[in-house]
C-alpha positions in Angstrom: 33.7 8.5 -38.0 34.9 6.0 -41.0 33.5 8.9 -43.5 36.3 11.6 -42.3 39.7 11.5 -43.9 41.5 13.3 -40.8 40.8 14.6 -37.4 42.0 17.4 -35.3 44.4 16.5 -32.6 45.0 19.0 -29.7 47.7 18.3 -27.1 47.6 19.7 -23.6 49.4 21.1 -21.7 51.5 22.5 -24.5 48.4 23.5 -26.7 49.8 22.3 -29.9 47.5 20.9 -32.3 47.2 19.7 -35.9 45.2 17.4 -38.4 46.1 13.8 -38.8 44.9 11.1 -41.0 42.5 8.6 -39.1 44.5 6.0 -38.1 47.9 7.7 -37.2 48.8 6.7 -33.5 49.0 9.5 -30.9 52.7 9.0 -30.6 53.4 9.8 -34.3 51.2 13.1 -34.0 53.0 14.1 -31.3 56.4 13.7 -32.8 55.3 15.4 -35.9 53.8 18.5 -34.0 57.0 18.5 -31.7 55.0 17.7 -28.3 57.0 16.4 -25.7 56.0 12.8 -25.2 58.5 10.3 -24.3 59.1 6.7 -26.0 62.1 4.6 -25.6 60.9 1.1 -27.3 59.8 2.1 -30.8 56.4 2.3 -30.1 56.0 -1.7 -29.4 54.1 -0.9 -26.2 57.0 -2.5 -23.7 58.4 0.8 -22.0 55.2 2.7 -21.1 56.7 6.1 -21.3 54.6 7.5 -24.1 51.1 7.3 -21.6 48.4 9.6 -22.6 45.1 10.7 -21.0 42.3 11.6 -23.9 39.5 13.8 -22.8 35.8 12.8 -23.6 32.8 15.5 -24.0 32.7 19.2 -25.2 35.5 21.3 -24.8 34.4 24.8 -25.8 37.9 26.3 -25.8 39.4 24.3 -28.3 35.8 24.2 -30.3 35.5 20.6 -30.5 33.5 17.9 -28.9 35.2 14.6 -28.1 33.1 11.3 -28.5 34.0 8.1 -26.8 35.3 6.5 -29.5 37.9 9.4 -30.7 40.3 6.9 -30.1 40.9 3.1 -31.4 39.8 0.8 -29.1 41.9 -0.5 -26.3 44.2 -3.4 -27.5 45.8 -6.5 -26.6 48.9 -4.9 -25.9 47.7 -2.2 -23.9 45.8 -5.1 -22.0 49.0 -7.0 -21.5 51.0 -4.1 -20.1 48.3 -3.1 -17.5 48.0 -6.5 -16.2 51.6 -7.3 -15.9 52.7 -3.5 -15.0 49.8 -1.6 -14.0 48.1 1.3 -16.0 46.1 3.9 -14.4 42.5 3.8 -15.3 41.6 6.2 -18.2 45.5 6.0 -19.4 46.2 5.0 -22.8 49.7 4.1 -24.5 50.2 6.7 -27.3 51.8 4.1 -29.5 48.9 1.9 -29.6 46.0 4.7 -29.4 45.2 5.7 -33.1 43.4 8.8 -34.0 39.7 8.0 -35.1 38.1 11.4 -34.5 38.5 15.1 -33.1 40.7 14.6 -29.7 42.3 16.4 -26.8 44.9 14.4 -25.5 46.9 15.0 -22.1 50.6 14.3 -21.6 51.0 13.9 -17.9 54.2 15.0 -16.4 55.9 11.4 -16.0 55.3 11.0 -19.9 57.1 14.1 -20.7 61.0 13.8 -21.7 61.8 17.3 -20.9 60.2 17.9 -17.4 58.2 21.1 -16.8 60.2 23.9 -15.3 57.8 25.2 -12.4 59.2 28.8 -12.0 58.0 29.5 -8.7 60.8 29.3 -6.2 60.5 30.4 -2.7 61.4 34.0 -2.1 63.9 35.2 0.7 61.8 36.5 3.2 61.8 37.4 7.1 58.6 36.3 9.0 57.7 36.3 12.7 57.3 32.7 13.6 54.3 32.0 15.5 52.6 29.0 13.3 49.3 27.3 14.6 51.1 24.2 15.0 53.5 23.6 17.9 55.4 21.2 19.6 54.8 20.6 23.8 56.7 18.5 25.9 54.8 17.3 28.8 55.3 14.9 32.0 52.0 12.9 32.5 51.1 11.5 35.9 50.7 7.8 36.0 47.6 6.2 36.2 46.2 5.7 39.9 43.6 3.3 41.0 42.5 5.8 43.9 42.1 8.6 41.3 40.8 7.1 38.2 40.9 9.3 35.1 41.8 8.6 31.3 45.1 8.7 29.5 43.7 11.7 27.4 42.3 13.6 30.7 45.7 13.3 32.1 47.4 14.5 29.5 44.9 17.3 29.4 46.0 18.0 32.8 49.4 18.0 32.4 49.3 20.6 29.5 47.0 22.9 31.6 49.6 22.7 34.7 52.7 22.9 32.6 51.8 25.2 29.7 48.7 26.9 30.7 46.8 25.0 28.0 43.1 24.6 28.7 41.2 22.5 26.3 42.3 19.9 24.0 40.8 17.3 21.8 41.8 14.1 19.8 40.1 12.2 17.3 40.4 8.2 16.8 43.6 8.3 15.4 45.4 10.0 18.5 43.5 7.7 20.9 44.3 4.6 19.3 48.3 5.3 19.6 48.1 7.5 22.7 48.5 4.6 25.3 51.1 2.7 23.7 53.1 5.8 23.4 52.7 7.1 26.8 54.0 4.1 28.2 56.9 3.7 26.0 58.0 7.3 27.1 57.4 6.3 30.6 54.8 8.9 31.0 56.8 11.6 29.2 55.5 12.8 25.8 55.8 15.4 23.1 52.6 16.6 21.5 51.8 18.5 18.3 48.9 20.8 19.1 47.2 22.9 16.3 45.2 26.1 17.6 43.6 28.1 14.8 43.2 31.8 15.2 39.2 31.4 15.7 39.7 28.2 17.8 39.2 27.9 21.7 40.4 24.4 21.6 43.9 22.8 20.7 43.8 19.7 18.5 46.4 17.1 19.0 47.6 16.6 16.0 50.5 14.0 16.4 52.2 12.6 19.5 55.8 11.0 20.3 57.0 9.2 23.5 59.4 11.3 25.4 61.2 14.5 23.9 60.7 14.7 20.4 63.8 16.5 18.8 62.6 16.2 15.3 60.9 18.4 13.1 57.1 19.2 11.9 56.2 20.5 8.7 53.7 22.4 6.7 53.0 22.9 3.0 52.6 26.5 1.4 50.8 25.7 -2.1 49.8 28.1 -4.8 47.0 26.6 -6.5 47.2 28.2 -9.9 45.1 27.3 -13.0 48.2 26.6 -15.1 50.7 25.4 -12.4 50.7 24.2 -8.9 53.6 25.1 -6.5 54.4 24.0 -3.0 56.9 25.0 -0.4 57.6 22.5 2.1 58.4 24.3 5.5 59.7 23.8 8.7 57.2 24.6 11.1 59.8 25.4 14.2 62.1 28.3 12.1 60.0 28.9 8.8 62.8 27.5 6.6 62.1 26.4 3.3 63.1 22.5 2.9 62.1 22.2 -0.6 60.1 23.8 -3.5 58.4 21.8 -6.1 55.4 22.1 -8.5 53.6 20.7 -11.5 51.2 21.4 -14.3 47.7 21.6 -13.0 46.4 18.5 -14.9 43.1 20.5 -15.4 44.6 22.1 -18.3 43.2 19.1 -20.5 39.8 20.4 -19.5 40.7 24.2 -21.0 43.7 26.3 -20.5 41.7 29.0 -18.9 39.2 29.3 -16.1 36.0 30.1 -18.4 36.8 26.9 -20.4 36.9 24.7 -17.4 33.6 26.5 -16.2 32.0 25.6 -19.8 33.2 22.4 -19.5 31.4 22.1 -16.5 28.2 23.3 -18.3 28.2 21.1 -21.1 29.5 18.0 -19.4 27.6 16.8 -16.1 30.0 15.6 -13.8 32.7 17.8 -15.2 33.6 19.4 -11.9 33.7 15.9 -10.3 36.5 15.1 -12.8 38.5 18.3 -12.1 38.3 17.8 -8.5 39.5 14.6 -8.7 42.4 15.6 -11.3 43.7 18.2 -9.1 43.4 16.2 -5.7 45.6 13.4 -7.4 47.9 16.1 -8.4 48.3 17.1 -4.8 49.0 14.1 -3.4 51.9 13.4 -6.1 53.0 16.8 -5.4 53.4 16.4 -1.5 54.8 13.3 -2.0 57.3 14.4 -4.2 58.3 17.3 -2.1 58.7 15.5 1.0 60.6 12.7 -0.9 62.8 15.9 -2.3 63.5 17.0 1.2 63.9 13.6 2.9 61.3 14.1 5.3 58.6 11.7 6.1 55.0 12.7 4.8 53.6 11.9 8.0 55.3 14.9 9.4 53.4 17.2 7.5 50.8 18.5 9.9 49.8 21.5 8.0 49.0 22.9 4.9 47.8 26.3 3.5 46.4 26.9 0.2 45.9 30.1 -2.0 44.1 30.0 -5.2 41.6 31.6 -7.6 38.0 31.5 -6.9 37.2 28.9 -9.5 40.3 27.0 -8.2 39.1 27.3 -4.7 35.5 25.7 -5.6 37.1 23.1 -7.7 39.7 22.2 -4.6 36.7 22.0 -2.2 34.3 20.1 -4.6 32.0 22.9 -5.2 30.2 23.4 -8.7 32.0 26.4 -10.0 29.3 27.2 -12.5 27.9 30.3 -10.7 31.4 31.9 -11.0 30.8 31.6 -14.8 27.9 34.0 -15.0 26.9 37.3 -13.4 26.8 38.2 -10.5 29.9 35.8 -10.0 28.6 34.7 -6.5 31.0 32.4 -4.7 29.7 29.7 -2.3 31.6 31.3 0.4 34.4 34.0 0.5 35.9 33.5 3.9 38.6 31.7 4.8 38.5 28.4 6.0 39.9 25.9 8.2 39.4 22.1 7.7 41.4 18.8 7.7 43.5 18.0 5.0 41.8 14.5 4.6 38.4 16.4 4.0 40.3 17.2 0.2 41.3 13.9 -0.2 44.9 14.5 0.3 45.9 11.3 2.0 49.9 11.1 1.6 50.5 13.4 5.0 49.8 13.0 8.3 46.1 12.3 8.7 45.3 14.5 11.3 46.8 17.4 9.4 44.8 20.7 9.0 44.4 22.9 6.2 43.7 26.7 6.1 42.7 28.2 3.1 42.7 31.9 2.8 39.9 34.3 2.2 38.6 35.3 -1.5 38.0 38.9 -2.1 35.5 38.5 -4.5 34.1 36.2 -7.2 36.8 36.7 -9.7 39.6 38.0 -7.2 40.4 35.0 -5.0 42.6 33.8 -2.1 45.8 34.2 -4.4 45.2 37.9 -4.6 44.7 37.9 -0.8 48.0 36.2 -0.5 49.7 38.9 -2.8 48.1 41.5 -0.5 49.6 39.7 2.7 53.2 39.4 0.9 53.2 43.1 -0.3 51.1 45.0 1.9 50.0 47.8 -0.7 47.5 49.2 2.0 50.8 50.4 3.9 52.6 52.0 1.2 53.2 55.8 1.3 53.7 56.0 -2.4 51.2 54.4 -5.2 51.8 51.0 -6.0 50.5 49.0 -8.8 50.9 45.0 -8.3 50.3 42.8 -11.1 50.3 39.3 -10.5 51.0 37.8 -14.1 49.2 34.5 -14.7 46.5 32.9 -17.1 44.1 35.0 -15.1 46.0 38.4 -13.8 45.0 39.8 -10.6 46.1 43.3 -10.0 46.0 45.6 -6.8 46.3 49.7 -6.8 46.7 51.2 -3.7 48.7 53.0 -0.7 47.9 54.3 2.8 44.5 55.9 1.8 42.7 52.7 0.1 43.5 49.5 -2.2 41.7 48.3 -5.3 41.8 45.2 -7.1 40.5 43.5 -10.2 41.0 40.4 -12.2 41.8 40.7 -15.9 41.4 37.9 -18.0 44.9 37.4 -20.0 44.7 33.8 -21.3 47.2 31.5 -21.5 49.3 33.3 -24.2 51.8 34.7 -21.5 52.2 30.7 -20.7 53.3 29.7 -24.2 49.9 28.6 -25.2 48.3 29.8 -28.3 51.5 30.5 -29.8 52.5 29.0 -33.0 55.7 27.6 -31.9 54.8 28.1 -28.0 55.3 25.9 -25.3 55.6 25.7 -21.4 58.8 26.7 -19.6 61.2 23.4 -20.0 64.7 22.8 -21.1 65.2 23.8 -24.6 62.4 26.6 -25.0 63.4 30.0 -25.8 63.5 32.1 -23.0 65.3 35.6 -23.7 65.7 36.9 -27.3 67.5 39.8 -28.9 67.3 41.3 -32.3 69.7 43.6 -33.8 68.2 46.6 -34.9 70.6 46.6 -38.0 70.8 43.4 -39.2 67.5 42.4 -38.1 69.5 38.9 -36.9 68.0 37.2 -33.6 69.9 35.5 -30.8 68.5 33.6 -27.9 68.8 31.6 -24.7 67.0 28.5 -23.9 66.3 27.2 -20.7 68.6 25.0 -19.5 71.9 26.9 -21.1 73.3 30.2 -19.9 74.8 30.9 -23.5 73.7 32.8 -26.1 73.0 31.3 -29.7 75.5 33.1 -31.3 78.1 32.0 -28.6 80.8 29.3 -29.4 80.0 26.0 -28.1 76.2 26.9 -27.8 75.0 23.7 -30.4 77.0 21.1 -28.0 75.8 22.8 -25.1 71.8 22.1 -26.2 72.9 18.9 -27.7 70.6 17.1 -25.3 67.4 19.3 -25.4 67.6 21.1 -28.8 65.8 24.0 -29.2 62.1 23.2 -28.8 60.0 26.1 -29.0 59.1 29.2 -27.2 58.1 29.7 -23.7 56.2 33.1 -22.3 59.3 35.3 -21.5 60.5 34.6 -24.6 57.2 35.4 -26.9 57.2 38.8 -25.0 60.7 39.4 -25.4 60.4 38.5 -29.2 57.6 40.6 -29.9 59.2 43.7 -28.0 62.4 43.2 -29.8 60.4 42.9 -33.3 58.7 46.4 -32.1 62.2 47.9 -31.4 63.6 46.5 -34.6 61.0 48.0 -36.6 59.8 44.5 -37.8 56.3 45.0 -36.1 54.4 48.4 -36.4 52.4 50.2 -33.7 49.4 48.3 -34.7 50.9 44.9 -34.6 51.4 44.2 -38.2 54.4 42.5 -39.1 56.3 43.8 -42.2 57.2 42.0 -45.6 60.8 41.2 -46.3 60.8 44.1 -48.5 59.5 46.5 -46.2 61.8 45.5 -43.4 65.1 44.8 -45.0 65.2 41.0 -44.0 64.4 37.6 -45.7 63.6 36.4 -42.0 60.5 38.3 -42.5 58.5 35.3 -44.6 55.2 35.4 -46.2 52.5 33.3 -44.5 49.2 33.3 -46.6 48.0 36.8 -46.4 50.3 37.8 -43.6 53.9 37.4 -42.4 56.2 35.7 -39.9 59.7 36.1 -38.4 61.7 33.2 -38.8 63.4 33.2 -35.3 65.3 29.3 -35.7 65.2 26.8 -38.4 66.2 23.7 -36.9 64.7 21.5 -39.7 68.2 20.1 -41.1 68.6 18.5 -37.7 65.1 17.4 -37.6 64.1 20.3 -34.9 61.5 22.7 -35.4 61.1 26.0 -37.4 60.3 28.5 -34.7 58.5 31.6 -36.2 56.5 34.5 -34.7 53.4 34.6 -36.7 50.8 37.1 -36.8 48.6 35.2 -35.0 50.9 35.1 -32.4 51.1 38.8 -32.3 47.5 39.0 -32.2 47.3 36.5 -29.1 50.0 38.6 -27.2 48.1 42.0 -27.9 45.1 40.5 -26.7 46.7 39.0 -23.2 48.2 42.4 -23.0 45.4 44.6 -23.6 43.7 42.9 -21.0 46.2 43.3 -18.5 46.8 47.0 -19.3 42.9 47.8 -19.1 42.4 46.1 -16.0 45.1 48.3 -14.2 44.1 51.3 -16.3 40.3 50.6 -14.6 42.0 50.6 -11.2 43.8 54.2 -12.2 40.5 55.6 -13.1 39.0 54.6 -9.7 41.9 56.5 -8.3 41.5 59.6 -10.4 45.2 59.2 -11.4 47.2 58.8 -14.7 50.4 57.3 -13.4 51.4 55.3 -10.5 54.9 55.6 -8.7 55.8 51.9 -8.7 55.2 48.8 -10.4 55.7 45.3 -9.0 55.3 42.3 -11.2 54.3 39.2 -9.4 54.2 35.6 -10.1 56.4 33.2 -11.5 56.0 34.8 -15.0 56.1 38.2 -13.8 59.5 37.0 -12.2 61.3 36.2 -15.6 60.0 39.1 -18.1 62.2 42.3 -18.6 60.6 45.4 -17.2 61.8 47.1 -20.6 59.8 44.6 -22.6 56.9 44.6 -20.7 56.7 48.7 -21.0 57.7 48.2 -24.9 54.6 45.8 -25.3 52.5 48.3 -23.0 51.7 45.2 -20.5 51.7 47.7 -17.8 51.4 51.6 -17.6 54.5 54.0 -18.0 56.5 54.4 -15.3 60.2 54.8 -14.5 61.9 51.6 -15.3 63.9 51.7 -11.9 60.5 51.5 -10.2 59.4 48.4 -11.7 60.5 45.4 -9.4 59.8 41.7 -9.4 58.4 40.2 -6.1 58.7 36.7 -7.4 56.0 34.1 -6.6 54.1 36.8 -4.1 51.3 34.5 -3.6 53.3 31.6 -2.5 55.3 33.9 -0.1 51.7 35.0 1.3 50.8 31.5 1.8 53.9 30.6 3.8 53.4 33.8 5.9 50.1 32.4 6.5 51.2 29.1 7.5 54.1 30.3 9.7 52.2 33.4 11.5 48.7 32.8 13.0 48.4 36.4 13.2 48.7 37.1 9.6 45.7 35.0 9.3 43.5 37.3 11.1 45.0 40.1 9.6 44.4 39.1 6.1 40.9 38.2 6.8 40.3 41.9 7.9 42.1 43.6 5.2 40.1 41.6 2.4 37.0 43.3 3.5 38.7 46.8 3.1 39.9 46.2 -0.6 37.4 47.5 -3.3 36.8 45.0 -5.9 36.3 46.5 -9.6 34.6 43.9 -11.6 36.3 44.3 -15.2 33.4 42.5 -16.9 30.5 45.0 -16.3 32.6 48.4 -16.2 32.1 50.2 -19.5 35.4 51.6 -19.8 37.3 48.4 -20.1 36.7 48.1 -23.6 37.6 51.5 -24.4 40.9 50.9 -22.6 41.4 47.5 -24.2 40.9 48.7 -27.7 43.6 51.6 -27.1 46.1 49.1 -25.9 45.9 47.1 -28.7 48.6 49.1 -30.1 52.6 48.7 -29.2 52.7 49.9 -26.7 49.6 52.3 -26.9 47.4 54.4 -29.1 47.2 57.3 -26.7 49.2 57.1 -23.9 52.6 58.6 -25.0 54.7 56.4 -22.6 57.2 59.2 -21.8 59.2 57.4 -19.2 59.7 54.5 -21.6 60.2 57.2 -24.6 63.5 58.6 -22.4 65.1 55.4 -22.7 64.1 53.6 -26.2 63.2 55.3 -29.2 60.5 53.1 -31.0 60.4 53.1 -34.9 57.5 54.2 -36.5 56.8 52.2 -39.6 53.3 51.4 -41.1 53.0 48.0 -42.5 49.4 48.8 -43.5 48.5 47.8 -47.4 46.8 51.3 -47.3 49.7 53.0 -46.4 49.1 56.6 -44.7 52.3 56.6 -42.3 50.2 56.6 -39.4 52.2 54.5 -37.6 49.9 51.6 -37.4 47.4 53.3 -34.6 44.4 52.9 -37.0 42.3 49.8 -36.6 42.5 47.5 -39.8 41.9 44.0 -40.5 44.5 41.4 -40.3 44.4 37.8 -42.3 
């Protein structure tokens, strides 16, 4: 390694990358790239704010293999810090670790100055309460030498007489506390009993002396490939006490699911690494959400999980390699009920139970099943298209006659990754953008500030964060606005300053980029939309549209009645901009709505209503899966969808409200609106 002059440094979860001279401290590299890595001690190894986790092994998505000596050796400053204050195994201090070779560096949430905004808030929903876990107050007979029996047996007898509950079971945790609790309560107790919809026996999860008037709680967890979101619910009335989330730490192994499968294939034990990482994150999340709600974690007695198939396997500790190759076989597609402790989630009640919704097929998981539970497409009289937009989009199309489903590999561009100035949603990230069609001047809003950039007081309002980059909803609006302003032609090509009439279109190699914001005079980033950014969005939106179009082919229809955008990202994008891009099939804009975090809503329904578990288990068998990977027309639809909005679909509903300019910036001319395929630099 000493022979090379520089090395590639890739930061996750931001996706920012750059080449740096050998010996450059990771903290320095982070600052030069605008990576959100905290530090308050000036790089002296005192504050510990700049902790990072380096990856080791093959990272196919990034095209690098990280050697064990890609960073400088552990030094005395780090050793001193660890001995005095502690440092998680595998962590390094960014101010001390220096670049010695190509490396992938993960910045954990606690090292990020501007914390990620996990936009998966709970959606208001009326749910009929009938949870699997309920409280029962009973009066237990005292021991009698003439009729000897155990305390557990007399508790069971009391439950049968007073509540018509026939069979109970209790593990050692309960047996150890049963006798003192009974005596403290003077032979009256409140028990938390769990009975799954397939179970015959009630499990005793917790016991209190006397009449317990406190709460019992459950977690509804949406375990996504990019973000993990949880809702803490009161199991008595279904109310959401707190919602919280964090970035999935598996991002450092690969931003998309296939990258993680590739990591497992090329790094023995990689699946164990990823399972450990996500379980550790779930413990952190459960502890944090309980603290936020001021609830003791010991009172969390249930957890419901929804996740895509690969996250499903990695959560369970199952090698996901089979899901990375045809025929994409799941280890199990059935719903699962198990002890939360089996998932190494130890911060909640040790007797807590977990329920994982069923998967639909190898690439359509429990998260899609949860969306189906929440949105009920099979009960819709009109034809509804439901798109759960994320790193891997799940798509449902159906009505009362039948429901189809598919998964489409959109990739991480919609999350702000693979975008030159892209970042995850965090304070300072551009989330809304408009371009004046006459002057070609932009204005924007950033997360954490309600003012537009051209409003008085904007600079003061963002003084604490600055303008740091552009997130997923921002890049969607930016590309669509560039198309509507005539800065991008239908093929996705950005015009020159001469062609567009604005100096904001600047040359960049053989192509051009549009300047959104120049913060260099204040030491901030220069934010552009590059030709590469346009291409990344084209690829993502084309995959999304092609998946939806395949389902429409199966239904033998050319239009849908309604479009529902689900997921955290779907809740924050403008239907008009999504339509201008051609992300979704043409439909009346007032028929395009957001369902918020529908997967999380489905998880909450399954947590709070036991009958819904049986319902979704039956429903998934009625949903027909369309496998995009083997459908010959997917590529045809994908290529046609590369144009903005589309090469052949006229989009009449969009055309009724938006008139798109038809420039052609192809050097060959021709005035074809850019619909011909052409090479880009």
